[in-house]
Every structure is written in structure tokens, then in C-alpha cells.
C-alpha atoms as an extended CHARMM CRD file, in Angstrom:
* protein
*
       105  EXT
         1         1  MET       CA            196.0420000000       53.8760000000      112.8060000000  PROA      1               0.0000000000
         2         2  ILE       CA            194.1140000000       57.0670000000      111.3360000000  PROA      2               0.0000000000
         3         3  ASP       CA            195.4560000000       60.3910000000      109.7370000000  PROA      3               0.0000000000
         4         4  PHE       CA            194.0130000000       63.2240000000      108.5160000000  PROA      4               0.0000000000
         5         5  ASN       CA            193.9790000000       66.2460000000      105.9100000000  PROA      5               0.0000000000
         6         6  ILE       CA            192.6920000000       69.2990000000      106.3700000000  PROA      6               0.0000000000
         7         7  GLU       CA            191.4710000000       72.1560000000      103.5870000000  PROA      7               0.0000000000
         8         8  PHE       CA            189.4360000000       75.0090000000      104.2030000000  PROA      8               0.0000000000
         9         9  THR       CA            187.6450000000       75.4220000000      100.1730000000  PROA      9               0.0000000000
        10        10  LYS       CA            185.2120000000       78.8770000000      100.1510000000  PROA      10              0.0000000000
        11        11  GLY       CA            184.1000000000       78.8630000000      103.4660000000  PROA      11              0.0000000000
        12        12  VAL       CA            183.7870000000       74.8850000000      104.0520000000  PROA      12              0.0000000000
        13        13  LEU       CA            186.3610000000       73.0770000000      106.0120000000  PROA      13              0.0000000000
        14        14  PHE       CA            186.5550000000       69.1280000000      104.1950000000  PROA      14              0.0000000000
        15        15  ILE       CA            188.1210000000       66.9200000000      106.8180000000  PROA      15              0.0000000000
        16        16  ARG       CA            189.6150000000       63.9710000000      104.9870000000  PROA      16              0.0000000000
        17        17  LEU       CA            190.3520000000       60.5890000000      107.2270000000  PROA      17              0.0000000000
        18        18  PHE       CA            192.6130000000       57.7530000000      106.1650000000  PROA      18              0.0000000000
        19        19  GLY       CA            193.1200000000       54.3610000000      107.8290000000  PROA      19              0.0000000000
        20        20  SER       CA            190.5980000000       53.0010000000      110.3060000000  PROA      20              0.0000000000
        21        21  ILE       CA            188.9240000000       55.0040000000      113.4360000000  PROA      21              0.0000000000
        22        22  ASN       CA            187.7160000000       53.3130000000      116.8910000000  PROA      22              0.0000000000
        23        23  LYS       CA            187.5570000000       54.5580000000      120.1020000000  PROA      23              0.0000000000
        24        24  PHE       CA            190.8520000000       53.9530000000      121.1730000000  PROA      24              0.0000000000
        25        25  ASN       CA            192.6420000000       55.8730000000      118.1780000000  PROA      25              0.0000000000
        26        26  GLU       CA            190.6040000000       58.6000000000      117.6690000000  PROA      26              0.0000000000
        27        27  ILE       CA            191.9830000000       60.4940000000      120.4850000000  PROA      27              0.0000000000
        28        28  GLU       CA            194.6740000000       60.9310000000      118.1610000000  PROA      28              0.0000000000
        29        29  ILE       CA            192.8190000000       63.1220000000      115.8620000000  PROA      29              0.0000000000
        30        30  LYS       CA            189.6670000000       64.0460000000      117.7120000000  PROA      30              0.0000000000
        31        31  ASN       CA            191.5490000000       67.3470000000      119.1620000000  PROA      31              0.0000000000
        32        32  ASP       CA            193.3040000000       68.4000000000      116.6250000000  PROA      32              0.0000000000
        33        33  ILE       CA            190.0340000000       68.5830000000      114.5840000000  PROA      33              0.0000000000
        34        34  ILE       CA            187.9190000000       70.2210000000      117.0860000000  PROA      34              0.0000000000
        35        35  ASP       CA            190.5570000000       72.7060000000      117.7380000000  PROA      35              0.0000000000
        36        36  VAL       CA            190.3760000000       73.5230000000      114.1070000000  PROA      36              0.0000000000
        37        37  ILE       CA            186.6300000000       74.1680000000      114.0980000000  PROA      37              0.0000000000
        38        38  LYS       CA            186.1350000000       75.7770000000      117.6160000000  PROA      38              0.0000000000
        39        39  SER       CA            189.1770000000       78.6170000000      117.1180000000  PROA      39              0.0000000000
        40        40  GLY       CA            187.7750000000       79.0730000000      113.5190000000  PROA      40              0.0000000000
        41        41  GLY       CA            184.6270000000       79.5760000000      114.1810000000  PROA      41              0.0000000000
        42        42  ILE       CA            184.0640000000       77.1980000000      111.4150000000  PROA      42              0.0000000000
        43        43  ARG       CA            180.4230000000       76.4940000000      110.2420000000  PROA      43              0.0000000000
        44        44  TYR       CA            180.3380000000       74.2750000000      107.2310000000  PROA      44              0.0000000000
        45        45  LEU       CA            181.7670000000       70.8120000000      107.6990000000  PROA      45              0.0000000000
        46        46  VAL       CA            182.4190000000       68.1150000000      105.4050000000  PROA      46              0.0000000000
        47        47  PHE       CA            183.9610000000       64.8160000000      106.1510000000  PROA      47              0.0000000000
        48        48  ASN       CA            185.4090000000       62.6200000000      103.8650000000  PROA      48              0.0000000000
        49        49  LEU       CA            185.3720000000       58.5540000000      104.6130000000  PROA      49              0.0000000000
        50        50  GLU       CA            185.8130000000       57.5820000000      101.2670000000  PROA      50              0.0000000000
        51        51  ASP       CA            189.2200000000       56.2250000000      102.7310000000  PROA      51              0.0000000000
        52        52  LEU       CA            188.2820000000       55.3750000000      106.3060000000  PROA      52              0.0000000000
        53        53  GLU       CA            186.8860000000       52.0140000000      107.8010000000  PROA      53              0.0000000000
        54        54  ILE       CA            184.8280000000       52.6420000000      111.0930000000  PROA      54              0.0000000000
        55        55  GLU       CA            185.5230000000       50.1270000000      113.0460000000  PROA      55              0.0000000000
        56        56  GLU       CA            182.6980000000       51.0300000000      116.1120000000  PROA      56              0.0000000000
        57        57  GLU       CA            181.2410000000       54.3360000000      116.9430000000  PROA      57              0.0000000000
        58        58  VAL       CA            183.1280000000       56.9080000000      117.6340000000  PROA      58              0.0000000000
        59        59  ASP       CA            182.5510000000       60.2630000000      119.0140000000  PROA      59              0.0000000000
        60        60  LEU       CA            184.2020000000       62.4100000000      116.9630000000  PROA      60              0.0000000000
        61        61  PHE       CA            181.0820000000       62.8560000000      114.4770000000  PROA      61              0.0000000000
        62        62  ASN       CA            179.0450000000       63.6290000000      117.5070000000  PROA      62              0.0000000000
        63        63  GLU       CA            181.0960000000       66.0010000000      118.8160000000  PROA      63              0.0000000000
        64        64  CYS       CA            182.0110000000       67.8620000000      115.8700000000  PROA      64              0.0000000000
        65        65  GLU       CA            178.2390000000       68.2070000000      114.9410000000  PROA      65              0.0000000000
        66        66  ASN       CA            177.5560000000       69.8820000000      118.1580000000  PROA      66              0.0000000000
        67        67  ILE       CA            179.8670000000       72.5360000000      117.8240000000  PROA      67              0.0000000000
        68        68  ILE       CA            178.9980000000       73.3140000000      114.4620000000  PROA      68              0.0000000000
        69        69  LYS       CA            175.5380000000       73.2560000000      115.2980000000  PROA      69              0.0000000000
        70        70  ASP       CA            176.4670000000       76.1800000000      118.4450000000  PROA      70              0.0000000000
        71        71  ASN       CA            177.8970000000       77.8280000000      115.1490000000  PROA      71              0.0000000000
        72        72  ASP       CA            174.9340000000       78.0680000000      113.4000000000  PROA      72              0.0000000000
        73        73  GLY       CA            176.5770000000       75.9760000000      110.9700000000  PROA      73              0.0000000000
        74        74  GLN       CA            175.8300000000       72.6500000000      109.3610000000  PROA      74              0.0000000000
        75        75  MET       CA            177.7850000000       69.3250000000      109.0740000000  PROA      75              0.0000000000
        76        76  LEU       CA            178.1130000000       66.8780000000      105.8760000000  PROA      76              0.0000000000
        77        77  ILE       CA            179.7710000000       62.9020000000      105.4130000000  PROA      77              0.0000000000
        78        78  CYS       CA            180.7550000000       61.9700000000      101.9960000000  PROA      78              0.0000000000
        79        79  GLY       CA            182.6110000000       59.1650000000      100.7490000000  PROA      79              0.0000000000
        80        80  ASN       CA            181.6980000000       55.8130000000      100.6610000000  PROA      80              0.0000000000
        81        81  TYR       CA            181.8740000000       54.8820000000      104.3490000000  PROA      81              0.0000000000
        82        82  ASN       CA            182.2250000000       51.0760000000      105.5380000000  PROA      82              0.0000000000
        83        83  GLY       CA            179.9150000000       50.7730000000      108.5880000000  PROA      83              0.0000000000
        84        84  ASN       CA            176.5180000000       51.7440000000      110.2610000000  PROA      84              0.0000000000
        85        85  TYR       CA            177.2330000000       54.1750000000      112.9150000000  PROA      85              0.0000000000
        86        86  ILE       CA            177.2080000000       57.5980000000      111.2750000000  PROA      86              0.0000000000
        87        87  ASP       CA            173.8800000000       56.7230000000      109.1040000000  PROA      87              0.0000000000
        88        88  ARG       CA            171.9410000000       59.5480000000      111.4900000000  PROA      88              0.0000000000
        89        89  PHE       CA            174.2330000000       62.3070000000      109.6080000000  PROA      89              0.0000000000
        90        90  ASN       CA            173.5040000000       64.0810000000      106.8030000000  PROA      90              0.0000000000
        91        91  TYR       CA            175.1040000000       62.7140000000      103.4400000000  PROA      91              0.0000000000
        92        92  VAL       CA            176.2380000000       63.9440000000      100.4510000000  PROA      92              0.0000000000
        93        93  GLU       CA            177.5080000000       61.9620000000       97.4400000000  PROA      93              0.0000000000
        94        94  ASP       CA            180.8860000000       63.8720000000       96.9930000000  PROA      94              0.0000000000
        95        95  GLU       CA            182.5150000000       66.8700000000       98.2580000000  PROA      95              0.0000000000
        96        96  LEU       CA            181.6250000000       69.2010000000       95.5010000000  PROA      96              0.0000000000
        97        97  SER       CA            178.1350000000       68.2210000000       96.4380000000  PROA      97              0.0000000000
        98        98  ALA       CA            178.3140000000       70.1250000000       99.4910000000  PROA      98              0.0000000000
        99        99  TYR       CA            178.7230000000       73.5210000000       98.1230000000  PROA      99              0.0000000000
       100       100  LYS       CA            175.4370000000       72.9270000000       96.8300000000  PROA      100             0.0000000000
       101       101  GLU       CA            173.8420000000       71.5190000000       99.7880000000  PROA      101             0.0000000000
       102       102  PHE       CA            175.2130000000       74.5370000000      101.9040000000  PROA      102             0.0000000000
       103       103  SER       CA            174.0880000000       76.9490000000       98.9950000000  PROA      103             0.0000000000
       104       104  ILE       CA            177.1640000000       78.6620000000       98.7210000000  PROA      104             0.0000000000
       105       105  CYS       CA            178.1860000000       78.4140000000       95.1930000000  PROA      105             0.0000000000
């Protein structure tokens, strides 16, 4: 089971994921998240994975990163995550550190 919370602050979209994610249940949230990013023209995105268990590699993060890059933006991952499927993405320690990384504070 997976759930998420979205917050848009100071030009950054924060998506907090809760539960456990795999290829089958990512479908429950992927379309909603992608719709928000596309319709909002989001340029700065942070996935907070503090409360998420990653069971296997999923497409969500790759697809979101591609959309963000098309918007000339940047995507970051933060939080203590379980799994090594997202090591290739840019990482910051916490959500506040994302503002510094994006140089928008």
C-alpha cells in the first residue's frame, strides 16, 4: 500500500511518499503525481522518501525526472530511504536543504 502528500511552497513541489512501493502499486499514484507536475509546469521537485520502503525499481522517479528536465528544472530525493534503486538521483539530507540546492531561498 502506498500513499502520498503534496505541498507546493516557494516554487518547490514536495511529494512525501508513505508505505511501500513496487511496480504494481506505483500505478495507484503515478498518474496523479505526473498530472500535477505537467499541469503545474513544475520546475523544482523533491521526493521525500523518509517513510517509504522501496521493494523494487519503479518507473515513477525516472518519469518525473524526465518531465522536470523538459521543464528546465531539477529533481531531488531526500530522507532515509530503504533500497538502492534510486542512487542515481540527486540527494539532499532534508527538505530544507533542497531550497539551498535550488538556490531559491
